[in-house]
C-alpha positions as CSV (number, residue, x, y, z in Angstrom):
1,M,18.5,123.9,-16.8
2,V,20.5,121.1,-15.4
3,S,20.4,120.8,-11.6
4,K,23.4,122.5,-9.9
5,R,24.6,122.5,-6.4
6,V,24.1,126.0,-4.9
7,I,25.3,127.4,-1.6
8,L,22.9,130.3,-0.6
9,G,24.7,132.3,2.0
10,V,22.8,134.8,4.1
11,G,24.2,137.7,6.0
12,G,23.0,139.3,9.1
13,G,20.9,142.2,7.7
14,I,17.3,143.1,7.6
15,A,17.1,142.1,3.8
16,A,17.7,138.5,5.1
17,Y,13.9,137.8,4.7
18,K,14.2,138.6,0.9
19,A,16.5,135.6,0.5
20,C,13.6,133.3,1.3
21,E,12.2,134.4,-2.2
22,L,15.7,133.8,-3.9
23,L,15.8,130.3,-2.4
24,R,12.3,129.6,-3.7
25,L,13.5,130.6,-7.2
26,F,16.5,128.3,-7.1
27,T,14.6,125.3,-5.7
28,E,11.6,125.7,-8.1
29,S,14.3,125.7,-11.0
30,G,15.3,122.3,-9.8
31,H,18.6,123.3,-8.1
32,S,19.9,121.7,-4.9
33,V,20.4,124.5,-2.4
34,R,22.2,124.4,0.9
35,V,21.5,127.6,2.9
36,V,24.4,128.8,5.1
37,P,23.3,131.6,7.2
38,T,25.6,133.5,9.6
39,A,24.6,133.6,13.2
40,A,23.4,137.1,12.8
41,A,21.2,136.2,9.8
42,L,19.3,133.7,12.2
43,R,18.2,136.5,14.4
44,F,16.2,137.7,11.4
45,V,15.1,134.3,9.8
46,G,15.2,131.1,11.8
47,A,16.9,127.9,10.7
48,P,13.5,126.0,10.5
49,T,12.4,128.4,7.7
50,W,15.5,127.7,5.7
51,A,15.3,124.0,6.1
52,A,11.7,123.9,5.2
53,L,12.1,126.0,2.0
54,S,15.5,124.2,0.9
55,G,14.6,120.6,2.0
56,Q,18.1,120.6,3.2
57,P,19.6,120.7,6.7
58,V,21.0,124.1,7.9
59,A,24.2,124.8,9.9
60,D,25.9,128.0,10.6
61,E,28.9,126.8,12.4
62,V,31.9,124.6,11.7
63,W,31.1,122.4,14.8
64,A,27.9,121.0,13.3
65,D,28.2,117.4,11.6
66,V,31.8,117.6,12.1
67,Q,32.3,114.0,10.6
68,E,31.2,115.4,7.2
69,V,33.9,118.2,7.3
70,P,31.3,120.7,6.1
71,H,33.6,123.7,6.3
72,V,35.6,122.1,3.5
73,R,33.2,119.9,1.5
74,L,30.3,122.5,1.0
75,G,32.7,124.8,-0.9
76,Q,34.4,122.1,-2.6
77,Q,31.1,120.6,-4.1
78,A,29.3,123.7,-5.0
79,D,28.8,124.8,-8.5
80,L,27.8,128.3,-7.4
81,V,27.8,130.5,-4.1
82,V,25.5,133.2,-3.8
83,V,25.4,135.5,-0.8
84,A,22.3,137.7,-0.2
85,P,22.4,140.0,1.6
86,A,26.2,140.5,1.9
87,T,26.7,142.9,4.8
88,A,29.6,145.2,5.1
89,D,30.9,142.9,7.8
90,L,30.7,139.8,5.7
91,L,32.3,141.7,2.7
92,A,35.2,142.7,5.0
93,R,35.7,139.1,6.4
94,A,35.6,137.7,2.9
95,A,38.0,140.2,1.4
96,H,40.6,139.6,4.3
97,G,40.1,135.7,4.1
98,L,38.7,135.2,7.7
99,A,37.2,131.9,8.3
100,D,35.3,132.4,11.6
101,D,32.1,130.7,10.6
102,L,30.7,128.2,8.3
103,L,29.9,130.6,5.4
104,T,33.4,132.3,5.3
105,N,35.0,128.7,5.4
106,A,32.8,127.9,2.4
107,L,34.0,131.0,0.6
108,L,37.6,130.1,1.1
109,T,37.2,126.5,-0.2
110,A,34.9,127.2,-3.2
111,R,36.3,126.9,-6.6
112,C,33.3,127.9,-8.4
113,P,31.8,131.3,-9.3
114,V,30.9,133.4,-6.4
115,V,28.1,136.1,-6.5
116,L,27.8,138.6,-3.6
117,A,24.8,140.9,-3.4
118,P,25.5,143.6,-0.9
119,A,22.9,145.3,1.3
120,M,23.7,148.1,3.9
121,H,23.1,151.7,4.4
122,T,24.5,154.2,2.0
123,E,27.3,155.5,4.2
124,M,28.5,152.0,4.9
125,W,28.6,151.1,1.2
126,E,30.4,154.2,0.3
127,H,33.0,154.1,3.2
128,P,36.5,153.7,1.9
129,A,36.9,150.4,3.8
130,T,33.9,148.9,2.0
131,V,35.2,150.3,-1.3
132,D,38.5,148.7,-0.8
133,N,37.0,145.4,0.2
134,V,34.7,145.4,-2.8
135,A,37.6,146.2,-5.1
136,T,39.7,143.4,-3.6
137,L,36.9,140.9,-4.0
138,R,36.3,141.8,-7.7
139,R,40.1,141.7,-8.4
140,R,40.0,138.1,-7.2
141,G,37.2,137.1,-9.6
142,V,34.3,137.6,-7.2
143,L,31.1,139.0,-8.9
144,V,30.0,141.7,-6.5
145,I,26.6,143.2,-7.8
146,E,25.9,146.8,-7.3
147,P,23.2,147.4,-4.8
148,A,19.9,149.1,-5.8
149,S,18.9,152.6,-4.7
150,G,15.8,153.1,-2.7
151,R,14.1,152.8,0.7
152,L,16.5,151.4,3.3
153,T,15.9,150.5,7.0
154,G,13.8,153.2,8.7
155,A,13.4,156.4,6.9
156,D,16.7,156.4,5.1
157,T,16.7,156.3,1.2
158,G,19.9,155.8,-1.0
159,K,22.1,153.2,-2.5
160,G,22.5,150.1,-0.5
161,R,19.2,148.4,-1.0
162,L,19.3,144.6,-1.9
163,P,18.2,144.3,-5.5
164,D,15.0,142.4,-6.3
165,P,15.4,138.6,-5.6
166,A,14.2,137.8,-9.1
167,E,16.9,139.9,-10.6
168,I,19.5,138.5,-8.4
169,F,18.4,135.1,-9.6
170,A,18.5,136.3,-13.2
171,I,22.3,137.0,-12.7
172,A,23.0,133.6,-10.9
173,R,21.1,131.9,-13.7
174,R,23.4,133.5,-16.3
175,V,26.5,132.6,-14.4
176,L,25.4,129.0,-14.1
177,A,24.4,128.8,-17.8
178,R,27.7,130.3,-19.0
179,G,30.0,128.0,-16.9
180,G,33.5,128.4,-18.0
181,P,36.0,130.5,-16.1
182,V,35.5,131.6,-12.6
183,T,36.7,135.1,-13.2
184,P,34.1,137.2,-15.1
185,D,35.4,138.3,-18.6
186,L,34.0,141.8,-18.3
187,A,35.4,142.4,-14.9
188,G,36.8,145.9,-14.6
189,R,35.1,147.1,-17.7
190,H,32.6,150.0,-17.9
191,V,29.8,149.3,-20.5
192,V,27.0,151.5,-21.5
193,V,23.8,149.9,-22.9
194,T,20.8,151.8,-24.3
195,A,17.3,150.3,-24.3
196,G,13.6,151.1,-25.1
197,G,12.0,153.5,-27.6
198,T,12.1,157.3,-27.4
199,R,9.0,159.3,-27.6
200,E,8.8,162.7,-29.2
201,P,5.9,165.0,-27.7
202,L,3.3,166.2,-30.1
203,D,1.0,167.7,-27.5
204,P,0.4,167.2,-23.8
205,V,-1.3,163.8,-24.6
206,R,0.3,162.6,-27.7
207,F,3.7,161.5,-29.0
208,L,5.6,160.0,-31.9
209,G,7.3,156.7,-31.0
210,N,7.9,153.1,-31.8
211,R,7.2,149.6,-30.7
212,S,10.4,148.8,-28.9
213,S,9.8,147.2,-25.4
214,G,13.4,147.5,-24.2
215,K,13.7,143.6,-23.6
216,Q,16.8,143.1,-25.7
217,G,18.6,146.2,-24.2
218,Y,17.8,144.9,-20.6
219,A,19.0,141.4,-21.6
220,F,22.3,143.1,-22.6
221,A,22.5,144.9,-19.3
222,R,21.8,141.8,-17.2
223,T,24.2,139.6,-19.1
224,A,27.0,142.3,-18.9
225,A,26.5,142.6,-15.1
226,A,26.7,138.9,-14.9
227,R,30.1,139.0,-16.6
228,G,31.4,141.5,-14.1
229,A,31.1,144.7,-15.9
230,R,30.1,148.0,-14.4
231,V,26.9,148.8,-16.3
232,T,25.2,152.0,-17.1
233,L,21.8,151.2,-18.5
234,I,20.0,154.2,-20.2
235,A,16.4,153.3,-20.5
236,A,13.8,155.1,-22.7
237,N,10.1,154.5,-21.7
238,V,10.6,151.0,-20.6
239,S,8.1,149.1,-18.1
240,L,10.5,146.3,-16.9
241,A,11.9,145.4,-13.6
242,D,15.2,147.2,-12.8
243,P,18.1,144.7,-13.5
244,A,20.3,144.0,-10.5
245,G,23.7,145.4,-10.4
246,V,23.3,148.4,-12.9
247,D,23.2,152.1,-12.8
248,L,19.9,153.0,-14.3
249,V,19.2,156.3,-16.1
250,R,15.7,157.0,-17.3
251,V,15.1,159.3,-20.3
252,G,12.2,160.0,-22.5
253,T,13.1,161.7,-25.9
254,T,15.9,161.2,-28.3
255,E,17.6,164.3,-27.2
256,E,17.5,163.2,-23.6
257,L,18.9,159.7,-24.8
258,R,21.6,161.5,-26.7
259,T,22.7,163.7,-23.7
260,A,22.8,160.9,-21.3
261,T,24.6,158.4,-23.6
262,L,27.2,161.0,-24.6
263,A,28.0,161.7,-21.0
264,A,28.0,158.0,-19.9
265,A,30.2,157.1,-22.9
266,E,33.0,159.3,-21.8
267,S,34.3,156.7,-19.4
268,A,33.0,153.5,-21.2
269,D,35.1,150.7,-22.6
270,A,32.0,149.7,-24.7
271,V,28.7,151.2,-25.8
272,V,25.8,149.0,-26.9
273,M,23.0,151.1,-28.7
274,A,20.2,148.8,-28.3
275,A,17.6,151.4,-28.0
276,A,15.3,152.6,-30.8
277,P,15.6,156.3,-31.1
278,A,12.7,157.9,-33.0
279,D,14.3,159.1,-36.3
280,F,12.0,162.1,-36.6
281,R,10.1,164.5,-34.1
282,P,7.4,167.0,-34.6
283,A,8.8,170.5,-35.7
284,T,6.6,172.1,-33.2
285,Y,5.0,171.2,-29.8
286,A,1.4,172.2,-29.2
287,P,1.0,173.5,-25.7
288,H,-2.6,172.4,-25.6
289,K,-4.2,169.2,-26.9
290,I,-4.9,169.3,-30.7
291,K,-8.6,169.1,-31.0
292,K,-10.5,167.1,-33.7
293,S,-13.0,169.2,-35.7
294,E,-15.9,168.0,-37.7
295,R,-15.6,171.0,-40.1
296,E,-11.9,171.2,-40.5
297,P,-9.5,168.7,-42.0
298,A,-7.0,166.8,-39.9
299,P,-3.9,168.8,-39.2
300,T,-0.7,168.3,-41.1
301,I,2.2,167.5,-38.8
302,E,5.7,168.6,-40.0
303,L,8.6,166.4,-39.1
304,V,12.3,167.2,-38.5
305,T,15.1,164.7,-38.4
306,N,16.5,163.7,-35.0
307,P,20.3,163.4,-34.4
308,D,22.0,160.0,-35.1
309,I,23.3,159.1,-31.8
310,A,25.3,156.1,-32.8
311,A,26.9,158.0,-35.6
312,E,27.9,160.9,-33.3
313,L,29.5,158.3,-30.9
314,G,31.4,156.8,-33.8
315,E,32.8,160.2,-34.5
316,R,33.6,161.2,-31.0
317,R,34.7,157.8,-29.4
318,R,38.2,157.7,-28.0
319,P,40.8,155.1,-29.1
320,G,40.1,151.6,-27.6
321,Q,36.4,152.1,-27.1
322,L,34.1,149.6,-28.9
323,L,30.8,150.7,-30.4
324,V,27.9,148.3,-31.0
325,A,25.2,149.7,-33.2
326,F,21.8,148.2,-34.1
327,A,19.7,148.1,-37.2
328,A,16.1,147.1,-37.1
329,E,15.3,146.6,-40.8
330,T,12.8,145.3,-43.3
331,G,13.6,144.3,-46.9
332,D,17.2,143.7,-47.6
333,A,18.2,143.8,-43.8
334,V,21.9,142.7,-44.2
335,A,22.6,145.2,-47.0
336,N,21.0,148.0,-45.1
337,G,22.9,147.1,-42.0
338,R,26.2,147.0,-43.8
339,A,25.7,150.5,-45.0
340,K,24.7,151.6,-41.5
341,L,28.0,149.9,-40.1
342,A,30.1,152.0,-42.2
343,R,28.2,155.3,-41.7
344,K,28.1,155.0,-38.0
345,K,31.8,153.9,-37.8
346,A,30.9,151.1,-35.4
347,D,32.8,147.9,-34.7
348,L,29.8,145.8,-34.6
349,I,26.3,146.1,-35.8
350,V,23.5,143.8,-34.8
351,I,20.8,143.4,-37.5
352,N,17.3,142.4,-36.6
353,E,14.5,141.8,-39.2
354,V,11.5,143.4,-37.8
355,G,7.7,143.0,-38.6
356,P,4.4,141.8,-36.9
357,D,5.2,139.4,-34.1
358,K,9.0,139.7,-34.9
359,T,11.6,141.1,-32.5
360,F,9.7,143.9,-30.8
361,G,8.2,142.7,-27.6
362,A,9.2,139.1,-28.0
363,D,11.2,137.1,-25.5
364,A,13.4,135.6,-28.4
365,N,15.4,137.1,-31.1
366,A,17.5,136.3,-34.1
367,A,20.2,138.5,-35.5
368,T,23.2,138.9,-38.0
369,V,26.2,140.5,-36.5
370,L,28.5,142.3,-38.9
371,G,31.8,143.4,-37.9
372,A,34.0,146.2,-39.3
373,D,36.7,143.6,-39.8
374,G,34.6,142.0,-42.3
375,S,33.3,139.1,-39.9
376,V,29.7,137.8,-40.1
377,T,28.0,135.9,-37.3
378,V,24.5,134.6,-37.8
379,L,22.6,134.1,-34.5
380,A,19.6,131.7,-34.8
381,E,16.4,132.7,-32.8
382,Q,17.1,132.1,-29.2
383,P,16.2,133.8,-25.9
384,K,17.3,137.4,-25.9
385,E,19.7,136.8,-22.9
386,D,21.4,134.1,-24.9
387,L,21.7,136.3,-27.9
388,A,23.1,139.1,-25.9
389,D,25.6,136.8,-24.3
390,A,26.7,135.7,-27.8
391,V,27.2,139.5,-28.7
392,W,29.2,140.0,-25.5
393,D,31.5,137.1,-26.6
394,L,32.3,139.2,-29.7
395,V,32.8,142.3,-27.7
396,A,35.0,140.6,-25.0
397,I,37.3,139.1,-27.7
398,R,37.8,142.5,-29.2
399,L,38.2,144.2,-25.8
400,M,41.1,141.7,-25.0
401,D,42.8,142.3,-28.5
402,I,42.8,146.2,-27.7
403,S,44.3,145.5,-24.3
């Protein structure tokens, strides 16, 4: 990636120490980073730490190095501004256009993308004042990442935790890679993404499943969050880090995936069915482990067909809602995918050729995307996040046409 000029703003919350890891990720990727902490942030992590890790001078007030006019130049010259953690106080000041320190001055003068990663107690995040401030910032084109749920300061647990720095960096990397307009093109949209492979229990220790790792679905979730969408990610048996800025729902079986997806889809503008549901499940579940016997033949397992979730969504979706189906195929993949596109009544279908060392578990993917309008988009092998962005381009255009 080409080196970019990044402002890393740090608010005055206990999560300020996590910004050290975020700073390391930026600098090790070759970017030039100026850390701009608030005065309160410096009570958690001192200026020498930020200077040592960034290799850049650190200032928190407009009166430092006045001859360089930092309160204007920092924002003007930046390619990206990331604030982590963004406290309730900082969100309020940014929403109301206050400029009482160097960071809020930089936010006012920046004409580049701005990413805010809030961190605060649940009650503060859910307070109507904070809700209004976040809505105001998003309306202006600021990318405000949804906080994570988990352990907060003290014994409290709930929504308001700063997402993992690596996941914040992943979103920032996508914003830098895309370039283009400052306002995210999926802002104000609710998208549902499914990921992973379902497992159908046979007995207490065995299941019928598939090789899906969930990487492509998680890539769709990350890239949608980086484009401003409100993302509901429904994950089936995935062992990956939780993406920043998404609402995560964990499921196990195809029926659990169906229930969660139909519920989330009721308010969604787009549904991307990247998960790999098991087509079949055992007709009966053995409450005890099925034993192997030297004197008896192996048991016969009767299978029944699972519901087709994408086809059900195609039948039930409301006007204006987009459906993206997936087809993992061998043989004549495009012909099979075209038949599935019609059967599932989807707007787009992403066709992957699968096989040994292809698609499942890999970090790169290739696909052919067919549209119900007759369009054909061939995507050469590329990182899964790049492929996801290419598909979101197709979705975003169609959502604009609907609007």
